[in-house]
N, C-alpha and C positions, 0 to 999 in steps of 0.2 A: 644732683644729690645734695641734700641738705647738711651744713656743717654749722659748728659754732666757732665762734672766735675765742681761742683758748688763751691766748696770750698776744700782746703786742708791746714792742719795746723800739725804742729810736737807737739805731745803732751808728748812725753818722748823721752828719748835719743834713737835714731834708729826707733821711731815708728811715723808713718805719718798717721793721720785721713784724710780720703778722703769722701766728700760727693758728691753724685750723685743725680741730678734732671732729671725729664722728659725733653726732648729737647723743648717740647712744653709749659712747665710749668704746666701741668695737673697732676692729682692724678696719683700715681704710684700702681702697682698691690699690694694688701695687703700682708703682710708676718706674721708669728708666731715667738715667741721666739724660738732661736735655729737655724733659717734659714740661709741658706748661698746663695750667688750668684755666678755663673761662670763669670769671666771676661776675654774677648778675648783680647789678647795683640799682641805685634809685633811678627813676625816670627812665626805664628801659636801657639802661647803660649795661653793656656787656664789655669787659675788658680781660685782657690776656696777661698773666704773669707767671714767669718761670718759677719752678720749685728748686730751692736751692740746698735743701737737706739731703742727708744720706739717703739714696733710693732704697737701703735695706730697712729703712723705718717704715713700719706699716700702720702707725698709730696716729702720725700727724703729718700735715703739709705745711711747709713753710715758704712764704714769699716776701720779698723786699720790695717796697714801693717808694720810688722816689717822688716827693711831692712837687708837681710842676703848676705854677700858678697859672701859666698860659696854655695849660692841657684842655682837652675838651670835658673835663669834669671827673674823669675816673679816678685819677691819683688823689684828689681832693676828697673824694667820698671815702676812698680807702682810707686815708689817715683818720677820717673821722668815725669810723666804726669803733665800737666799744667792746670790751671783753664780755662776753655772754651773748652777743648778738648772733642770731640765727641768718645765715647766708645761704643762697643756692649757688652751687659751682657745678662745673662739668667734671666727669672723670678725667684724669690727666691723658693728654694726647702729646705724641712726640714727632715734631717735624725736623728735630735738630739731633739725631741720635748718634751716639759714638759708634766707630766701626771697630768691631771686635778683632779683626785682623790686623789692626795697624802695629807696626813694630815701635813706633814713637809717636806721641801726640804733642802738638804744640798748641797751647791754650792761649788766646789773646783776648783780654777784656778792657773795655773802656767804660767808666762810670759804673752806672747800675748794671752794665752788661755782665759784670762779675757773677749774678745770680745763677744762671745756668752753667757758667764756667765752673764755678766752685762745685756745684753738684757733680760736674764730669771729673773734676780733680779727686772728689771724695771717692768716686766710683773707681777710678784708676789706682788709686792707693789701695783700695779693698782688694782689687786683683794683681796687685804688684806690678802694675804694668809701668813703661817707660814714659815720662811726660815732662814737660816744663810749662809753667804758668807765668805770663807777662801781664800784669795789670797796671792800668794807667788811670790816675785820678788828677782833677784840676787842683785839689787842695787836700791836704792831711786830714782836715776835718770831715771832708766829703768821702773818704775812702773807706768803705764798708769791709767789714770782716777782716781788718788789721790783725786782731788778735788770732784768729784762725790761720792766716797765712804765714805766721812766724812760729807757729808749733813745730815740734821735731819731725814729723812725718812730711812737713811741707819744706823743710829746711833744705837749700840747695836746689829746690825745684821751683819755688814760688819766688817771683821778683816784683816789686812793686815801685812805680815811677810817679813821682808827684810834682806837677806843675811844669813839666816838659814844654819847651817850644814846639810848635808844629813841625819846624825843620829838624829838631832833635828826635822827635817822634817819627817822622818819616825815615831818617837815618837808622834809628834803631830796627824799624821793620824790616829794612833791607838786610840788615846784619843777622837778625833772628832767622829770616827766611833764605839766607844764601845758601846754606847747607842742608841737604835733606837726602833721605833714601827714597827708594822706590815705594816704600810702605810707610812713609811718615804722612800723618794726616793733621791738617791745620783746622782749628775752630775759633771762629771770631765773632763776639758779640758785644754790641755797644752803640752809640750814636752813628749816624749814617755816615759822617765824615770820617769818624775813626776807621770804620768798616771799609770804605771806599779805599782809604789809604793803605789798608793791610792787603785788600784785594789788588790793589795797583802793584804793590811790591811782590806779591805772589806771581802776578802775571810777568813781570820783569825778570823774575827768577824761574821762569818757565815751569811753574807748578802745573800740573795736570788738574783739570776743572774738578774731577771727581774725587781729588784729594783736598780740596778746598770746601769748607762748610761754613755758613754764615747764617745768623739770625738778627734780623733788624727788629726794632721796637716800634718804628714809625717811618714814614716816608718824608722827604723833604721836598718834593717837587711841587711846585704851584700850579694852579689850573691854567690851562692852555686857553687863552681869550680866542684862539682860532679854532676850537672844537667845531665839528660840523656834525649834523644829525645823521644817523643812519638807523638801519633796520636790523632786528633780530628775527630769524626765522627758526620757529621751535620744529626741531626734526619729527617729533612724534605725531604732530596733527597738521602740520604745515602753516600753523598761525603765524602771522607777521605782527611784530610788535615794533612800534616807533620809539626811537631813543633821541629825544631832542638834544641839541647842542649844550643846553645848560642842565642836564640831567644825567646822572649815572645810569648805567645799563641795569645795574641791581634795582634801582629805584623804579625805572620804567617797567622792568619784569613784575616786581612786586605791585605797581599800580594796575597792571594787567591781569592780576590774580595769580601769577606764576611764582610761587614761593621758592627762593633759593637759601639754603642755609648759609647764614653769614654771621661774622663776629666782628672783627675789627674795623671793616669798612675803609681801610687804607692800602690794601694790597700787601699786607705784611703776614697775616696769618695762615693763608691758603684755604680758609673753611669755604668759601664760596667758589673754589676751583671747579670749572666746567669744561667739557670736551668740545673742540670745534671740530666740525665736520666739512666745512666749506668756508672760505674767506680767510682774510689776513688782519689778524689782532693788532692793534696798537697797543703795546704793552707797556704799563706804567706802575707796575708792582715791583716790589723788591722781594718777592717769593720765588719765583721760577728763575731757574739758572739760564745761562745764555744758550745753551743747547735745547732746553725746552721751549725757550722764545723762538729759536730759530726754526723749531719743527711745526710752529703753528698750530699744534695740537690742543694747547690749552688757553684758557681765558679766566681771568679774574673780574667779573662783571662789576665789582664795587668800585673799581678805578680805571680800568682799561677800556678802551674804545675799539673802533674798527677802522681801518685803512681803506676796506672795500664798503660799498654802499649797503651791502647785505652780508650778514654774518650768521651761518647756520650753526646752531648750538644743539647738543645732545641732550635735550630736554624733553 
């Protein structure tokens, strides 16, 4: 869908809020808390950004983008858009939804990870649900939405931590996650190290996996220099596709004329998820849960490889 840039505003150091509206000024497709949109940028760039505004709004979408000088170009391109520009975006999708049956919800955000978390808090306030929000930022100047988090409806629920040491942060995770009921759900979003710290604390406190929900922005794993070639068998026609050691399965499939819908190409968004019929994947994504990985039923060709010589995909 095409949208226009309705407004842009620097809301913290390096963080730009960008508001989209329909080109005709009409209602936008509805979304739910935790949703994101794909934004199509220059040079065939496609990037995902979480929506942070109240999901009850149907006239605008708002995203917040951290400018990353060492990024692959998406954040810089987003910061350079101008009010009035027309962009193409996807309709909202949600891989990070709230669980309606939760008796209590714990929201943990690190840095720019506050964007989907804030949207969740807005929804929980709207339905008068029990929740708490914990937001960590490296510096006060880099903490977005500070004014919103101290408003009366957030008072006693939202807690902000600035410049804590890694040791203090880990100790806080353990304390926050030490007590829970069977219907308490945890949501975490932020840098990979922040999320991994929360997941470790949850594991130490015996949180069940289906009560822990996370959304990464990017992977941190480096390329494995020991990668070996393998083959993908296309189940529908038996065709074999060679995947060289220095090429992703997604690129090999594309070069063979087999198009798989993809977006982030980092194993984060889940867009390229395919079903495995035979073989054992070498999972390198941050999208699948440990249970999904152990099942060997799913594969993200943008980043993962195969432990077997042949991987049969339901394509």
